[in-house]
N, C-alpha and C positions, 0 to 999 in steps of 0.2 A: 504493500500500500504506500509506503514511504517512497519507493522508487517510482511508482505511478504518479504520485503527487509531484515529485520532482520533475518528471517528464512533462506533466501538464503545465507546471510553472514555466518550464523552459519554452514550451510551445507558445504560451501567452506572451512571453518576453520577445520571442522571435517574431511573432505577429505584430507586436508593437513596433519593433525595429523596421519591419517591412512597411508598415503604414507611415512611419516617419520618413522613410526614404521616398515613398510615393509623393508625400506632401512637399518634401524638399525639391524633388524633381519638378513638380508642378509649379512651385514658386520660382524655380530657376528658369523654366521655359517662359513663364509669363513675364518675368523680369526682363529677360533678354528681348522678348517680343515688344514689351513696353518701350524699352530704350531704342529699339529699332524704329518704332513708330515715331517717337519724338524727334528722330533724326531725319525723317522723311521731309522733303521739300514740298510744301503745299502748293507751290506754284505762284504764290503772291506774298506780299509783305504784310503781316498782321500788325506790326508795331505802329502805334499812333493812328490806327484806323478805327472808325466806328461804323455801325450798321443800324439804321432805324427803319423798320418796316411799317408800311401803311397801305391801306386799301381805300382808295378815294373814289370809288365808283359812284356812291350815293351823292356825294357833294359835287361831283364833276361828271355828269352823265354823258357828255359828248367827248369824242376823241380829242378835239382841239382844246377843250377845257383841261383834260388830263395832261396833255402835252404842256400846256401853259403853266399848270400847277407846278410841275417838277422843274420847269425852266425858271420860274420865279423863285421857287424854294432854293434852287442852286445858287442863284444870284445873291439871295439873302445870306445864305450860309457862307459863301465865299467872302462876304464882307465882315464876318466875325473875326476877332483877333486870333492869330495863330493858325488859321485854316490855310492849308497849302492848296488843296484841290477838293472838288466835290462832284458827285455824279449819282446816277441811279441805275438800278438793274432789276429785271424781274427775277433773276436768280443770282444769289451771292454764295460763294463757297462757304460751307459750314453754317449757312444762315438758318435762322429759326423759321422764317416764312419765305419759301421760294415756290413760285408757281411754275412748275416744270412742265414744259410742253415738248413732246417729241413728235416727229412726223417725217414723211417722205419728202425727198427733193429730187430734182431731175437736172443733171448737168447738160447744158445745151451743146449739141454736136455729138452726143453719144446716143446709141440706140436705146430706146425706152426699155426699162426693165419689165419683166413679166409681172403680172398682177400678183402681189404678195411677196415679190422679191425686190421691191424698191429699196434703195439705200435709205437708212434712217439716221436722223440726228436730233439732238436737243436744240430747240430754238429759244434764244435768250434775247430779250429787248434791253438795249443799253442806251444811255445818253452819252454825248461827247464827254471825254475825260474819264470814262469809267476805268479803262485799263491803266491809265496813268495814276488814278487815285488808289487803285488796289495794288499797284506795283506789279502788274502782270506784264511780262516782257513782250515786245513786238519781235516776231521772228522774221517777218518779211512784209514789205509794203508800208502802209501808214495807218494811223488810227482814224477814228471818226472826227469829222470837223463839225462846226456849228451849221455849216451849209448843208451837210449830209443829213442833218436831223430835221430839215424842213420838209413838209408834206409834198411841196412842189418839186423837190430835188429828184434827180434821177436815182432810183433805188440802188443802194450799195450795201455791202455787208462784209463781215470778217468771219473767218473760220478758225477753229482750233487746230493746233499742230497735229493732233491725232487724225482729224478728218482730212487735212491736207496730205498727210503721208499715206492714208488709206486710198485716196482717190488719185493722187498724182505721183505716188511712189518715188518721192525724192525730187520730182520736178516742181516747177513753180505753179502755184494756184492763182497767182495774180492775173487779173484780166479775164478769168473764166467767168461765165455767166451761168446762173442756175435759177430754176423756177422754184419758188417757195410759196406757201400760202396756208392759211388756216383752213381746216376742213369745211367744205361747202362754199368757200370764197374763191374768187377768180385768182389763179396763180399770179404771182408777182415775179417779173424777171429782174434779177439784181446782179450786179457785177461785184466780184470779190476784189476788195482793195487792200486787204491785209490778212496776215496769219499771225495769231497770238499764241503764246506759250500755253501748254496744258496746265490745268489746275486740278487739285483733288476736290471733287464736287461736294461730297457730303462728309468726308472724314479722312484721316491720314491713311486709312487702309482702302479707300475707294480708288478705283482705277480711273485715270483720265479718260474722257469720252469724246466722241465726235460731237462738235457743237458749232452752231451757226449763230453769230451775233448780228442782230438786226437793229437799225436805228429806231429809237423809241418813237420818232416822228412818223413812222409808217403805220403802226397799229395802235399806238397810244394806250398801252395797258394801264389799268388803274391799280394793279397790285404790284408795287415796286418796293425795293429796299434802297433807301437813300444811304450813300456811303460818303465819308469824308476823311481826309487825312489831316492831322494836326500836329503842331509842335508843342501844344499845351496839353493839359490833362484830358485824357479821352473820356472819362466819366463826366467831366464838366461839359464837354462838347455835346455829349448825348442829350443832356438837359437843355442846352442852348438850341439844338436842332428841334427838339420838341416844342420849345417856345416859339420858334419861327414857323413851325407847322400850324400852331394854334393862332398865330397872327393871321394866317391865310384863311383858316376855318376854325373858329373857336371850339366847335363841337366835334372836330375830327378825331376819331379813335385811332390810337397808335398801337399796333400789334406788339411790337417789341423794340427795344433800343439797348444796344450793348457795345462795349469795346470788342473789336474783332478778336483780340487775344483771349478774351473770356470765352468766346465761342469755340476757339481751338482747345482751350483747356477743358471745357465741358464735354467736348467730343470724346475725351479720354476718361471721363468720370467713371463710367461703369467698369472699364478695365482697371482703373486705379483702385476701385473698391474691391473687386475680386482679388487683385494682387495683394492688397493689404490683409484681407480676410485669410487667404491661404497662407500668407507669410506668418501671421499670428499663430495659426493652427500648427504650422510646421515647427516654429520655435518651441511651442508648448510640447509638441510631440517629441522633439529632441530631448528636452528636459525629462519628460516622463520615461523615455527609453533609457536614458542614462541612469535615472533613479531605479528603474526596474532591473537593469543589469547589476547595479550595485547591490540592491537588496537580495537578488537571487544568489549572487556569488557570496555575499556575507552569510546568508542563511546556510548555503551549501557547505561552506568551509567550517561554519560553526558546528554543523551536524557531523562533520568529519574530523573534528578536533582530535579525537582519540586515535583515529587511523593515521593522521599526520604525525602525532606524537610517536607512534610505533615506528613509522618509516624513518623519522629523524633519529630515533634511538638505534635503528639498524644501520645508520650511516648516511641517510639521504641528506644532502646539504640544502641550505636555504634556496640557492639558485634553482635546483631541480624542482623543489616544491613550488616555487614561484612560477616556473615555466609550465608546470602541469596545470596549475589553476588558471593561468592565462590561456593555455591551449584550449581547455574546455569551454571557457567563457567566450573566447573569440570564435570558436567553432559554432557556438550558439548564435553569435552576431553574424557570422558569415552566412548561416542558413537564412536569417531574416533579410540580410542584404540581397542575397540571390533571389529570394522570393519577391522582394521589393523591386528589383531591377526588371524582372519579368512583368510585374504588374505595371511598372512605369512605362514600359514600351506600349502596353495597351492603352494607358492613360494618355500618352502622347498622341495616339491616333484619335482619341476622343476629343482632345483639345485642339486638333489641327485647324478647325475653323476659327479659333480665337487667336491663332499665332500669325505673326507677320515677320518675315525675314529670318525665321528660325525653323530648323527641321524638327519635326515632331519627335524624332529619335536623335538626340544631340549627344554624341559620344563624350564631349567635354563635360557637359552637365552631369551625365550619368557617372562618369569617373570621379568628378569632383565631389558629388553628393555621396557616393559610395565611400570615398576616403574620409569625408567628414563624419559620416555615421560610424565608420570603423574606428576612427581615432577617438570619438566621444565614448564609444563602448569600451575601448582599451583603457582610457583614463578612468572610467567608472569602475573598471575591474581592478585597477592597479592597487587602490587602497586596501580592499579586503584581501587581495592576493599577497601583498607585502605583509599584512598582519598575520595571515596564515603561515607564511614562511618563517616568521619570527617566533612562532609558538615554542615555548620551553617544553621539551619532551616530558620532563618530570611532572610539570604542572598539568600537561595534557593527559598523561596517564592517570594521575590522581583524579582528575575531573571525570575521566571516562569510567 
């Protein structure tokens, strides 16, 4: 019965060690993934930028009124102290309120695609200075001018780098003409005047996408996010922009208003929470595993005090006793580590969808965690092992 109890205790400690290793591997994978995400270039400059989203359809029922609203607001915001530039867009990367519209387009001069096979892209309405305000680089051509944003101007547009590479395979997209239009409307023939750098549309882990940027003056959307860059405090500018909006329409509802850096930080919030939670459990599990190993070895050596005394009386030295105790406890730890490594490989496959820039089976993390657990178990074993090796044979025999 004593031997069975000892084996059961050993299995429980090995199980705890396996769980510890699994939690540490999960924390390691998520940590490396988190660091990888924070090093991703979102494609724009978040510092000193703000985003204020509004839906002005009710107060501005006509296209011209909506175009005029954002034009006037831009002029007012540009007059504020410290504001470098200002613009508006129907879709802002990482934004809280983005009216995303995707649809088909047709490149003039190419055979029409079969029904259902038309190339698709996301359509975004922007005002002049949008790319400059957000710090989105121009790859080719030019940005929108004030003249491009007028309803009577010849329709022009810009495309994302992803769309240009997909359609022109490294060639130039400038001067190409494409047909665009909202469903049910007459297609609009527009000329490509520029190619802009790709952005991460909804988060650090979102892939760049094919996107068409249309002057706001063509369709006049009322759901727009107003953006501005400033040398002053971003939070202060958010409140100032809200005041400027209410000067135009005192009852205008504002959907959201935030510094862009806050939007980026919030996009990682769920990952940050999961990482902290697993890290806390992993640390607690390391402590519990070490305590479990220490308690098991202490109890085991205490039960074997008489046996150790006999062996020492027959000539066994302290080093031999120490090595024997360490061997048994480390074999127990090795069993738990092996089981934990196998379980961690399965866990990595499960976490694959949450990982970015990290292999689900990372040899470096597996090796580092196995060494960490092994060292912690060895240290937990060392104290009771040394105590057992120093047992006085005479005292041990009398106690037995």
